[in-house]
C-alpha positions in Angstrom: 0.0 0.0 0.0 1.4 3.4 -0.9 2.0 5.9 1.9 -0.7 8.2 0.8 -3.3 5.4 0.8 -2.9 4.5 4.4 -6.3 4.5 6.1 -5.7 2.8 9.4 -2.9 2.3 12.0 -2.2 -0.6 14.2 0.9 -0.1 16.4 2.4 -1.6 19.5 5.1 0.1 21.6 6.6 0.0 25.1 7.3 2.8 27.6 10.3 1.8 29.7 11.5 5.2 31.0 9.2 5.3 34.0 8.8 1.6 34.4 5.2 1.7 33.4 5.4 -1.3 31.2 4.2 -1.8 27.6 1.4 0.4 26.3 -0.5 -0.5 23.2 -2.2 1.9 20.7 -4.6 0.6 18.2 -6.3 3.0 15.9 -8.8 2.3 13.1 -9.8 5.8 12.0 -9.5 7.0 8.4 -6.5 9.2 7.9 -6.0 12.2 5.6 -3.5 11.7 2.8 0.0 11.6 4.3 1.9 12.4 1.2 5.7 11.9 1.1 6.2 12.6 4.9 4.2 9.6 5.9 6.7 8.4 8.5 6.8 11.8 10.3 3.1 12.2 10.2 2.7 8.7 11.7 5.2 9.4 14.5 3.4 12.7 15.3 0.0 10.8 15.5 1.4 8.1 17.7 2.9 10.7 20.1 -0.4 12.6 20.4 -2.3 9.3 20.9 0.1 8.2 23.6 -0.4 11.5 25.5 -4.2 11.1 25.1 -4.1 7.6 26.4 -1.9 8.4 29.4 -2.9 11.9 30.7 -1.2 13.1 33.9 -3.4 13.1 37.0 -5.1 16.5 37.5 -2.7 18.9 39.1 0.1 16.4 39.2 2.5 18.5 37.2 1.9 21.6 39.3 2.1 19.6 42.5 5.4 18.0 41.4 6.8 21.4 40.3 5.9 22.9 43.7 7.4 19.9 45.6 10.5 19.8 43.6 11.1 23.5 43.9 10.7 23.3 47.6 13.1 20.4 47.7 15.6 22.4 45.8 15.4 25.3 48.2 15.7 23.0 51.3 18.6 21.0 49.7 20.5 24.2 48.9 19.9 25.6 52.3 21.2 22.5 54.0 24.4 22.6 52.0 24.9 26.3 52.7 24.3 25.9 56.4 26.9 23.1 56.6 29.4 25.4 54.9 28.4 28.2 57.3 29.2 25.9 60.3 32.5 24.9 58.7 33.4 28.6 58.3 32.2 29.4 61.8 34.0 26.7 63.8 37.5 27.6 62.8 40.7 28.5 64.7 40.3 32.1 63.5 36.8 32.4 64.9 38.0 30.9 68.2 40.7 33.5 68.5 38.3 36.3 67.6 35.8 35.0 70.2 38.5 35.0 72.9 39.5 38.6 72.0 35.9 39.8 72.4 35.4 37.7 75.5 38.3 39.2 77.5 36.9 42.8 77.8 33.4 41.5 78.4 34.7 39.4 81.3 36.6 42.3 82.7 33.5 44.5 82.7 31.2 41.8 83.9 33.3 40.7 86.8 33.9 44.2 88.2 32.0 47.3 89.0 32.5 48.7 85.5 29.3 47.2 84.1 27.2 48.7 86.9 29.0 52.0 86.7 28.3 52.3 82.9 24.7 51.4 83.4 24.2 53.9 86.2 25.9 56.6 84.2 23.7 55.9 81.2 20.5 56.0 83.3 21.4 59.3 85.0 23.0 61.2 82.1 21.9 59.7 78.8 18.4 58.3 79.1 15.6 60.6 78.0 12.3 60.7 76.2 14.2 60.7 72.9 16.2 57.6 73.8 13.0 55.9 75.0 11.4 56.6 71.6 14.4 55.3 69.8 14.4 52.2 72.0 10.7 51.6 71.2 11.6 51.6 67.5 14.6 49.2 67.7 13.5 46.9 70.5 11.0 44.8 68.4 13.8 43.9 66.1 15.3 41.8 68.8 12.1 39.8 69.5 12.5 36.5 67.6 8.8 35.7 68.0 8.1 38.4 65.4 11.3 38.6 63.4 12.1 34.9 62.7 8.9 34.2 60.8 9.5 37.3 58.8 13.0 36.3 57.8 12.0 32.7 57.0 9.0 33.9 54.9 11.2 36.3 53.0 13.6 33.5 52.2 11.0 31.0 51.0 8.9 33.5 49.0 11.9 35.3 47.5 13.6 32.1 46.4 10.4 30.4 45.2 9.4 33.5 43.1 12.9 34.5 42.2 11.9 35.3 38.7 9.7 38.2 39.9 11.3 41.7 40.1 13.0 42.2 43.4 12.1 38.8 44.8 15.6 37.4 44.3 17.1 40.1 46.5 14.4 39.6 49.1 15.1 35.8 49.0 18.9 36.4 49.4 18.3 38.7 52.4 15.9 36.2 54.1 18.3 33.3 53.3 21.4 34.9 54.7 19.7 36.2 57.7 18.1 32.9 58.5 21.4 31.0 58.1 23.2 33.5 60.4 20.6 32.9 63.1 21.0 29.1 62.7 24.7 29.4 63.0 24.9 31.9 65.8 22.0 30.7 68.0 23.9 27.7 69.6 26.9 29.7 70.7 24.6 32.5 72.0 22.7 30.1 74.1 25.9 28.5 75.4 27.4 31.9 76.4 24.1 33.0 78.0 24.0 30.0 80.4 27.8 29.5 80.9 28.3 33.2 81.8 25.2 33.1 83.9 25.0 36.9 84.4 21.9 38.6 85.6 20.0 41.7 84.7 20.8 45.1 86.2 17.1 45.6 87.1 17.2 42.6 89.4 18.4 43.2 93.0 19.5 39.6 93.4 21.3 39.0 90.2 24.3 41.1 89.1 26.7 41.2 86.1 29.2 38.8 87.7 29.6 35.5 85.9 28.1 32.6 87.7 27.7 29.6 85.3 24.0 28.4 85.0 22.9 30.9 87.7 20.9 32.8 85.1 20.5 33.0 81.3 21.3 36.6 80.6 25.1 36.4 80.1 24.7 37.7 76.6 21.9 39.8 75.1 19.6 37.9 72.8 18.0 41.2 71.7 21.4 42.6 70.7 22.1 39.4 68.7 18.8 39.2 67.0 18.7 43.0 66.2 22.2 43.1 64.8 21.9 40.1 62.4 19.6 41.8 59.7 21.7 45.0 59.5 25.0 43.0 59.4 23.5 40.9 56.7 22.6 43.9 54.6 26.1 45.3 55.2 27.5 42.1 53.8 25.2 42.2 50.7 26.3 45.6 49.5 29.5 46.9 48.0 28.6 50.5 48.5 30.9 52.0 51.3 28.3 54.5 52.5 25.6 51.8 52.7 27.9 49.5 54.6 28.7 52.2 57.1 25.0 53.0 57.6 24.0 49.3 58.2 26.9 48.8 60.6 25.9 52.0 62.5 22.3 50.7 62.8 23.3 47.2 63.9 24.0 47.9 67.7 21.0 50.0 68.4 18.7 47.1 69.4 21.3 46.1 72.0 21.6 49.7 73.2 17.9 49.8 73.7 18.3 47.1 76.3 20.9 49.3 78.1 18.4 52.1 77.9 15.6 50.0 79.4 18.0 48.8 82.1 17.5 45.2 81.0 21.1 44.3 80.1 24.6 45.4 81.1 27.0 46.8 78.5 29.2 43.6 78.5 26.1 41.5 77.7 25.1 43.7 74.8 28.7 43.6 73.6 28.8 39.8 73.6 25.4 39.6 71.8 26.5 41.9 69.0 29.8 40.2 68.5 28.2 36.8 68.3 25.9 38.2 65.6 28.9 39.6 63.7 30.8 36.3 63.8 27.7 34.4 62.5 27.2 36.9 59.7 30.9 36.8 58.8 30.7 33.0 58.4 27.7 33.3 56.1 29.6 36.0 54.1 32.5 33.6 53.7 30.2 30.9 52.4 28.8 33.3 49.8 32.3 34.4 48.7 33.4 30.7 48.3 30.6 30.1 45.8 32.2 32.3 43.2 30.4 33.8 40.1 29.3 30.4 38.8 27.2 27.7 40.5 25.5 24.5 39.6 21.9 23.9 40.7 19.7 20.8 40.2 16.7 21.2 37.9 13.5 19.2 38.2 10.6 19.9 35.9 7.8 17.8 34.6 9.6 17.5 31.3 13.2 16.9 32.4 15.8 16.4 35.2 19.2 18.0 35.0 21.6 20.6 36.1 21.5 24.4 35.7 24.4 26.9 35.6 23.9 30.1 37.5 26.0 33.2 36.9 26.1 35.8 39.7 27.2 39.3 38.9 
């Protein structure tokens, strides 16, 4: 029979890529003249027929795309956090920590902390400083800020093709990672130092391990991380100076409120700095080119990302 006289198709083929087993197609419908490209026309018909016989479940492609994209984000985050920890727990970080610990210990275990606090309350605190404290204080409350940072990361990275969302995702990602890296050392210092609050009659600034949990200011740590992250994301010198200048104010608000000693704010800020520095090192190690896994309903592979 000549190619242009074909009026029926009977074909048997197997799909082995997904392990679904053989799938048969039998068609007995009149066909239009195929002309000289009969082979190509038949292949096209068979492909369309196979799709019609094996439609994807409703919503399956979208669900799979959502799940795989979330899996990519979580996998990348896990790898980055491991690198952050590797950059944090180094000899250099240990030396820097000892350097910042020494003046904090000198202040905490003497009358200097109390003297600085009393001087601030008598000569600096005012209605203006109280208003400034009201503005910066909430930045140190993790109950409010942590969900914001995590949401910024997930939304920004998931919708990274939208204008501005990539930058939002990077800020949320780096801030969240800095909190993950810096939180364990912060908790350790808080309990091992065991200092109390200046507003408490019983507790003082002196270090007494496990006597209290205020040896380092959590507000100073939490409030510094977003500003130090922004400072690490920009190359503009003026912007860097601005963000660095803003980073200690949440901690200073605790001195203003008479809730922490100066040494405790100092430790909280420096622990935030060390955590953000580890994240910055991880980002620099990535270089301008990076490989990322790609999972779509149509294919699985690797993508190449160029950062500029």
